[in-house]
C-alpha angles and dihedrals in degrees: 000000000000092000092051091050091048092049092050090047090061101030099049097061090044091051092049091050093049092050091046093050090047092054091045093052090047091053092048092048092051094051095042098054123057117230113271093218108080091206089064095054117106117244118255113269116255119221112267107249092197095051121125092247092065099033118110113229139178119247121190127201143088129305109230137166117256109183106310094335134083114231138178117241120192122240093265093047091234099112129049123190127196114230120219093203107061093169093061091046095049095076090053098053111151092002131118109248147170112232118198114202150097121287118225096206094193093063101021090237125140114217095219120225095168146343126209136166115275115245 
C-alpha cells in the first residue's frame, strides 16, 4: 500500500505535466500554421467605417497663429491642433470657432470639413 501511494505521489504530477505540455504544444501548433483548406480561412478584415479615426467631430477653441501656421487652441489653452486647411482658418484668426473635422491623432492634425464662428 505504501509503495502504491509513493508511486502515485511521483507519477501523478508527471502525468499532469505531460498532459499540460501536450495541450500547450497543440495550441501553439494550431495558431502557428494557417488552415490548409482555403474555405476555412477567415475573410480579411475591412476597415471600420465607424472608428474614431474616420469619425467627424466638432472641436471648439480659438484660431491663433503659431509660427507661420494657423492652429486651433482649446478654451483652456492646453491642447493645440494643427489645421490642414489654412485658407479656411485664415478668415477666423483670433476668433472663437467650431471646427468640424477628423482628428489624425498621430500627427495632431484636424482634417477640416468646416469652420464656423462659435456661439
